[in-house]
Structure formats: structure tokens, C-alpha cells
Backbone as a chain_set.jsonl record, in Angstrom:
{"seq": "XXXXXXXXXXXXXXXXXXXXXXXXXXXXXXXXXXXXXXXXXXXXXXXXXXXXXXXXXXXXXXXXXXXXXXXXXXXXXXXXXXXXXXXXXXXXXXXXXXXXXXXXXXXXXXXXXXXX", "coords": {"N": [[10.352, 29.566, 15.562], [11.183, 27.005, 16.128], [8.579, 25.64, 16.531], [7.308, 25.834, 14.087], [9.245, 24.172, 12.31], [8.7, 21.805, 13.984], [6.073, 21.128, 13.617], [5.935, 21.153, 10.526], [7.574, 18.875, 10.331], [5.923, 16.88, 11.413], [3.939, 16.944, 9.523], [5.148, 16.105, 7.364], [5.95, 13.466, 8.307], [3.359, 12.375, 8.626], [2.654, 12.243, 5.811], [4.656, 10.621, 4.846], [3.522, 8.247, 6.369], [0.966, 7.6, 5.198], [1.815, 7.236, 2.604], [3.371, 5.097, 2.781], [1.67, 3.149, 3.568], [0.271, 2.894, 1.251], [2.344, 1.628, -0.364], [4.002, -0.437, 0.775], [6.623, -1.37, 0.284], [8.59, 0.879, -1.001], [10.406, 0.484, -3.241], [8.996, -0.487, -5.158], [7.036, -0.251, -7.992], [3.787, 0.798, -8.955], [1.886, -0.64, -11.369], [-0.667, -1.194, -14.008], [-0.795, -3.838, -14.518], [0.518, -4.971, -12.231], [1.483, -6.98, -9.523], [2.176, -6.035, -7.486], [0.325, -4.401, -5.874], [-1.183, -2.376, -3.799], [-1.875, -3.478, -0.126], [-4.362, -5.557, 1.14], [-7.397, -4.266, 2.198], [-6.474, -1.78, 2.657], [-7.181, 1.639, 2.06], [-7.81, 3.328, -0.514], [-8.602, 6.046, -0.868], [-7.555, 7.458, 1.288], [-5.002, 7.98, 0.687], [-5.43, 9.194, -1.798], [-6.802, 11.585, -0.904], [-4.726, 12.755, 0.647], [-3.052, 13.411, -1.272], [-4.278, 15.837, -2.697], [-4.872, 17.622, -5.624], [-4.94, 20.357, -5.153], [-3.072, 20.597, -2.907], [-0.833, 19.574, -3.837], [-0.23, 21.312, -5.63], [0.272, 23.744, -4.169], [2.613, 22.904, -3.221], [4.39, 22.783, -5.063], [4.381, 25.485, -5.616], [5.435, 26.572, -3.466], [7.983, 25.103, -3.695], [9.134, 26.226, -6.078], [9.397, 29.067, -5.322], [11.31, 28.9, -3.483], [13.305, 27.972, -5.188], [13.494, 30.183, -6.831], [14.256, 32.106, -4.917], [17.033, 31.143, -4.406], [18.078, 31.381, -7.141], [17.601, 33.983, -7.528], [19.455, 35.068, -5.59], [21.942, 33.954, -6.165], [22.408, 35.144, -8.771], [22.609, 37.792, -7.841], [24.888, 37.733, -6.302], [26.786, 36.935, -8.247], [26.78, 38.894, -10.054], [28.022, 40.998, -8.332], [30.178, 39.575, -7.328], [30.681, 38.429, -4.943], [29.922, 36.618, -2.165], [28.235, 35.513, 0.685], [29.335, 32.713, 1.783], [27.724, 30.75, 3.38], [25.092, 31.27, 3.122], [24.4, 31.294, 0.281], [25.34, 28.462, -0.127], [23.787, 27.05, 1.545], [21.019, 27.593, 0.569], [21.489, 26.308, -2.019], [21.904, 23.896, -1.076], [19.316, 23.222, -0.123], [17.991, 23.217, -2.595], [19.053, 21.101, -3.952], [18.607, 19.088, -2.318], [15.8, 19.067, -2.536], [15.383, 18.577, -5.404], [16.403, 16.063, -5.395], [14.234, 14.197, -4.966], [13.179, 13.696, -7.123], [15.078, 11.926, -8.503], [14.714, 9.699, -10.058], [13.7, 10.624, -12.587], [13.878, 11.137, -15.823], [16.881, 12.736, -17.08], [18.003, 13.791, -14.746], [20.852, 14.302, -12.833], [23.798, 12.464, -11.309], [25.669, 14.101, -10.077], [24.168, 16.135, -9.086], [23.159, 15.197, -6.882], [22.769, 15.491, -3.249], [25.243, 15.936, -0.91], [25.015, 16.057, 1.777]], "CA": [[10.891, 28.752, 14.309], [11.101, 25.434, 16.379], [7.126, 25.205, 16.397], [7.017, 25.599, 12.609], [9.967, 22.823, 12.209], [8.135, 20.484, 14.707], [4.84, 21.004, 12.686], [6.415, 20.428, 9.408], [8.19, 17.538, 10.671], [4.9, 16.014, 11.66], [3.04, 16.816, 8.299], [6.204, 14.82, 6.439], [5.59, 12.14, 9.143], [2.042, 11.807, 8.162], [2.604, 11.856, 4.414], [5.192, 8.943, 4.701], [3.033, 7.043, 6.685], [-0.088, 7.466, 4.375], [2.46, 6.73, 1.427], [3.998, 3.84, 3.066], [0.307, 2.222, 3.655], [-0.009, 2.627, -0.092], [3.201, 1.083, -0.928], [4.955, -0.878, 1.824], [7.978, -1.623, -0.465], [8.883, 1.941, -2.008], [11.032, 0.454, -4.403], [8.04, -1.084, -5.962], [6.277, 0.859, -8.515], [2.484, 0.363, -9.188], [1.3, -0.425, -12.761], [-1.967, -1.86, -14.445], [-0.991, -5.306, -14.233], [1.463, -5.216, -10.967], [1.415, -7.856, -8.355], [2.854, -5.293, -6.116], [-0.774, -3.494, -5.47], [-1.608, -2.213, -2.214], [-2.196, -4.481, 0.677], [-5.691, -5.829, 1.248], [-7.817, -3.627, 3.177], [-5.98, -0.359, 2.475], [-8.107, 2.571, 1.428], [-6.797, 4.31, -1.666], [-9.09, 7.399, -0.783], [-6.68, 8.096, 2.146], [-3.712, 8.529, 0.041], [-5.702, 10.24, -2.821], [-7.003, 12.68, -0.269], [-3.678, 13.437, 1.058], [-2.351, 14.254, -2.346], [-5.082, 16.577, -3.453], [-4.066, 18.499, -6.646], [-4.548, 21.863, -4.792], [-1.996, 20.542, -2.147], [0.418, 19.676, -4.784], [0.188, 22.843, -6.556], [0.685, 24.424, -3.054], [3.965, 22.537, -2.928], [5.116, 22.834, -6.251], [4.526, 26.983, -5.641], [6.546, 26.623, -2.347], [9.3, 24.92, -4.197], [9.38, 27.366, -7.121], [9.609, 30.114, -4.807], [12.719, 28.674, -2.738], [14.134, 27.979, -6.251], [13.697, 31.651, -7.244], [15.14, 32.796, -3.886], [18.288, 30.738, -4.717], [18.516, 31.865, -8.236], [18.074, 35.497, -7.387], [20.853, 35.28, -4.607], [23.124, 33.593, -6.911], [22.583, 36.268, -9.839], [23.131, 39.093, -7.271], [26.335, 37.672, -5.668], [27.706, 36.89, -9.139], [27.081, 40.292, -10.514], [28.755, 41.806, -7.229], [31.559, 38.855, -7.337], [30.848, 38.271, -3.495], [28.707, 35.901, -1.615], [28.076, 34.929, 1.853], [29.189, 31.173, 1.366], [26.966, 30.211, 4.067], [23.592, 31.703, 2.512], [24.332, 30.541, -0.791], [25.496, 26.951, 0.077], [22.477, 26.652, 2.295], [20.048, 27.602, -0.397], [21.837, 25.242, -2.928], [21.58, 22.297, -0.507], [18.069, 22.935, -0.134], [17.54, 22.882, -4.145], [19.825, 19.744, -4.429], [17.569, 17.978, -1.411], [14.287, 18.931, -3.075], [15.722, 17.751, -6.649], [16.713, 14.589, -5.406], [12.967, 13.228, -4.666], [12.963, 13.412, -8.83], [16.231, 11.52, -8.912], [14.441, 8.625, -10.924], [13.234, 10.881, -13.732], [15.102, 11.395, -17.125], [17.764, 14.026, -17.058], [18.553, 13.852, -13.341], [22.344, 13.94, -12.886], [23.918, 12.191, -10.037], [26.562, 15.076, -9.352], [23.421, 17.138, -8.268], [22.844, 14.62, -5.467], [23.594, 16.168, -1.933], [26.435, 15.172, -0.135], [24.714, 15.866, 3.134]], "C": [[10.699, 27.341, 14.766], [9.651, 24.826, 16.31], [6.998, 24.934, 14.954], [7.85, 24.379, 12.004], [9.079, 21.739, 12.751], [6.827, 20.229, 13.91], [5.048, 20.512, 11.342], [6.522, 19.101, 9.364], [6.885, 16.38, 10.671], [4.047, 15.956, 10.47], [3.771, 15.818, 7.291], [6.047, 13.673, 7.111], [4.292, 11.482, 8.443], [1.896, 11.415, 6.503], [3.347, 10.686, 4.306], [4.366, 7.967, 5.295], [1.782, 6.714, 5.876], [0.736, 6.632, 2.972], [2.657, 5.21, 1.687], [2.794, 2.531, 3.296], [0.215, 1.897, 2.273], [0.984, 1.634, -0.709], [4.299, 0.434, 0.026], [6.251, -0.907, 1.47], [8.164, -0.257, -1.426], [9.515, 1.722, -3.326], [10.328, -0.281, -5.77], [7.33, -0.053, -6.701], [4.763, 0.068, -8.865], [2.455, 0.479, -10.928], [0.139, -1.274, -12.839], [-2.102, -3.383, -13.856], [-0.023, -5.887, -12.896], [0.732, -6.16, -10.078], [1.48, -7.2, -7.12], [1.688, -4.271, -5.619], [-0.541, -3.32, -4.058], [-1.973, -3.124, -1.486], [-3.722, -4.24, 0.854], [-6.151, -5.061, 2.225], [-7.215, -2.25, 3.565], [-7.053, 0.493, 1.454], [-7.626, 3.641, 0.696], [-7.198, 5.782, -1.182], [-8.2, 8.104, 0.282], [-5.617, 8.65, 1.639], [-4.047, 9.534, -1.324], [-6.07, 11.389, -2.112], [-5.921, 13.297, 0.084], [-2.928, 14.052, -0.074], [-3.118, 14.934, -3.136], [-4.402, 17.281, -4.266], [-3.984, 19.854, -6.148], [-3.255, 21.839, -3.691], [-0.779, 20.393, -2.996], [0.892, 20.654, -5.369], [0.756, 23.671, -5.521], [2.224, 24.126, -2.89], [4.963, 22.794, -3.958], [5.218, 24.642, -6.059], [5.573, 27.265, -4.788], [7.922, 26.513, -2.871], [9.844, 25.926, -5.309], [9.715, 28.5, -6.391], [11.057, 29.901, -3.986], [13.609, 28.781, -4.132], [14.397, 29.301, -6.668], [14.362, 32.278, -5.977], [16.801, 32.544, -4.177], [18.918, 31.317, -6.03], [18.712, 33.522, -8.495], [19.314, 35.929, -6.465], [21.957, 34.869, -5.358], [23.543, 34.751, -8.074], [23.218, 37.267, -9.019], [24.537, 38.86, -6.889], [27.31, 37.532, -6.934], [27.921, 38.067, -9.746], [27.943, 41.099, -9.374], [30.092, 40.97, -6.917], [31.828, 38.844, -5.754], [29.746, 37.557, -3.114], [28.907, 35.284, -0.39], [27.983, 33.523, 1.517], [28.049, 30.504, 2.085], [25.368, 30.091, 3.517], [23.504, 30.919, 1.105], [24.283, 29.071, -0.945], [24.316, 26.492, 0.733], [21.307, 26.375, 1.307], [20.283, 26.341, -1.549], [21.504, 23.995, -2.671], [20.228, 22.069, -0.561], [17.389, 22.274, -1.662], [18.002, 21.609, -4.168], [18.688, 18.833, -3.483], [16.141, 18.155, -2.14], [14.407, 18.056, -4.671], [15.835, 16.398, -6.351], [15.419, 13.671, -5.082], [12.885, 13.104, -6.102], [14.058, 12.637, -9.197], [15.797, 10.353, -10.166], [13.85, 9.181, -12.413], [14.421, 11.369, -14.671], [15.651, 12.917, -16.592], [18.319, 14.251, -15.798], [20.001, 13.493, -13.469], [22.719, 13.51, -11.555], [25.024, 13.347, -9.414], [25.586, 16.005, -8.693], [22.946, 16.515, -6.965], [23.339, 15.417, -4.382], [24.245, 15.203, -1.198], [25.883, 15.145, 1.462], [23.269, 15.347, 3.714]], "O": [[10.162, 26.515, 14.027], [9.513, 23.629, 16.058], [6.588, 23.829, 14.6], [7.259, 23.602, 11.253], [8.733, 20.815, 12.014], [6.574, 19.071, 13.579], [4.42, 19.524, 10.962], [5.886, 18.302, 8.677], [6.889, 15.301, 10.078], [3.384, 14.928, 10.332], [3.217, 14.97, 6.593], [5.996, 12.685, 6.379], [4.223, 10.393, 7.874], [1.195, 10.508, 6.055], [2.844, 9.717, 3.736], [4.411, 6.829, 4.827], [1.489, 5.519, 5.837], [0.292, 5.608, 2.453], [2.216, 4.301, 0.984], [3.001, 1.321, 3.213], [0.081, 0.71, 1.975], [0.549, 0.828, -1.53], [5.454, 0.855, -0.033], [7.085, -0.492, 2.276], [7.864, -0.379, -2.613], [9.337, 2.434, -4.315], [10.79, -0.543, -6.88], [7.011, 0.985, -6.121], [4.707, -1.153, -9.009], [2.882, 1.421, -11.595], [-0.125, -2.037, -11.91], [-2.945, -3.934, -13.149], [0.099, -7.087, -12.65], [-0.489, -6.113, -9.926], [1.043, -7.562, -6.028], [2.072, -3.304, -4.961], [0.166, -4.009, -3.324], [-2.597, -3.949, -2.153], [-4.281, -3.146, 0.769], [-5.457, -5.024, 3.241], [-7.447, -1.7, 4.641], [-7.566, 0.1, 0.406], [-7.129, 4.672, 1.151], [-6.33, 6.65, -1.086], [-8.091, 9.327, 0.184], [-5.226, 9.744, 2.046], [-3.278, 10.368, -1.802], [-5.672, 12.418, -2.66], [-5.954, 14.514, -0.099], [-2.25, 15.066, 0.087], [-2.875, 14.829, -4.338], [-3.306, 17.685, -3.878], [-3.088, 20.578, -6.582], [-2.52, 22.819, -3.569], [0.212, 21.098, -2.807], [2.067, 20.92, -5.624], [1.727, 24.356, -5.844], [2.995, 24.991, -2.477], [6.161, 22.987, -3.747], [6.298, 25.1, -6.431], [6.505, 28.006, -5.101], [8.826, 27.333, -2.707], [11.007, 26.329, -5.277], [10.59, 29.112, -7.003], [11.843, 30.847, -3.936], [14.533, 29.592, -4.189], [15.575, 29.593, -6.878], [15.176, 33.15, -6.28], [17.649, 33.437, -4.184], [20.091, 31.688, -6.054], [19.492, 34.139, -9.221], [19.992, 36.945, -6.621], [23.005, 35.489, -5.174], [24.688, 35.165, -8.256], [24.328, 37.665, -9.369], [25.367, 39.737, -7.131], [28.476, 37.912, -6.826], [29.071, 38.41, -10.023], [28.623, 41.999, -9.867], [31.022, 41.527, -6.333], [32.92, 39.164, -5.284], [28.651, 37.781, -3.631], [29.811, 34.45, -0.353], [26.95, 33.024, 1.071], [27.389, 29.69, 1.44], [24.658, 29.085, 3.509], [22.655, 30.057, 0.876], [23.473, 28.474, -1.655], [23.87, 25.407, 0.362], [20.734, 25.292, 1.189], [19.383, 25.566, -1.874], [21.025, 23.152, -3.43], [19.794, 20.983, -0.946], [16.641, 21.313, -1.841], [17.111, 20.822, -4.487], [18.003, 17.961, -4.016], [15.432, 17.153, -2.224], [13.678, 17.119, -4.998], [15.325, 15.577, -7.114], [15.585, 12.458, -4.948], [12.326, 12.034, -6.346], [14.143, 12.564, -10.423], [16.554, 10.194, -11.124], [13.566, 8.377, -13.3], [15.523, 11.828, -14.37], [15.099, 13.833, -15.983], [19.265, 15.039, -15.802], [20.357, 12.513, -14.123], [22.13, 14.025, -10.605], [25.142, 13.38, -8.189], [26.02, 16.692, -7.768], [22.415, 17.186, -6.08], [24.373, 16.054, -4.585], [23.946, 14.04, -0.927], [26.294, 14.302, 2.258], [23.104, 15.211, 4.926]]}, "num_chains": 1, "name": "protein.A"}
């Protein structure tokens, strides 16, 4: 399991590095008339290739599967009126963390923000 965790961490680190090259200040948003465009000499193809639609779709699928695991567990434990607190709480925290990436989107509620 630690090999997978280390590998995944490296992938996320690389995503972060490429995204930071594209936008050194993540609070800035690109627009067509933005003066906050990427730095000179930056190759947008690196960023575009990293966010290939096939990869984005694979991430969407993985996140949906995790969400489904949570929903199935939540439904099961509601029906049986018993839940191993750690399992359900851990899944809920994972869902909160994934959702936090979309905090700037309409409809996101602050009470959903993870506390850990």
C-alpha cells in the first residue's frame, strides 16, 4: 500500500508542478483579456497534455466510484441502523476533500468543507 501511496503522491506533485508553471499565482484566473497570462517561455502543450481528456475522464470515473462506495455504505448502514463509525466517517471525509476542489463552483456549501 505504501508503494501506491508514494506513486500517487508523485503523480499529484507533478500535476501541481505543471499547474503552477501555468499559473504561478493560483488565485488568478485566466481570461481572454487577462494580464495574468502564463509566464513567458512557458509551453502550454505541457499543461494541456497533462490534462488530456482521457485522463480527466478517468479521474471523474474514479471519483464517481468512490462516491458510489460511500453512498452504498451510507444506505446499507441506514437500513441496518448501525454503522462502523470509522468506515463511514473516512469515506465521508474523502468525499468532502474531493468536493473541496470545487468550492468555487456555484452551489458549494461551506458546511461541506472538511475540518481535517
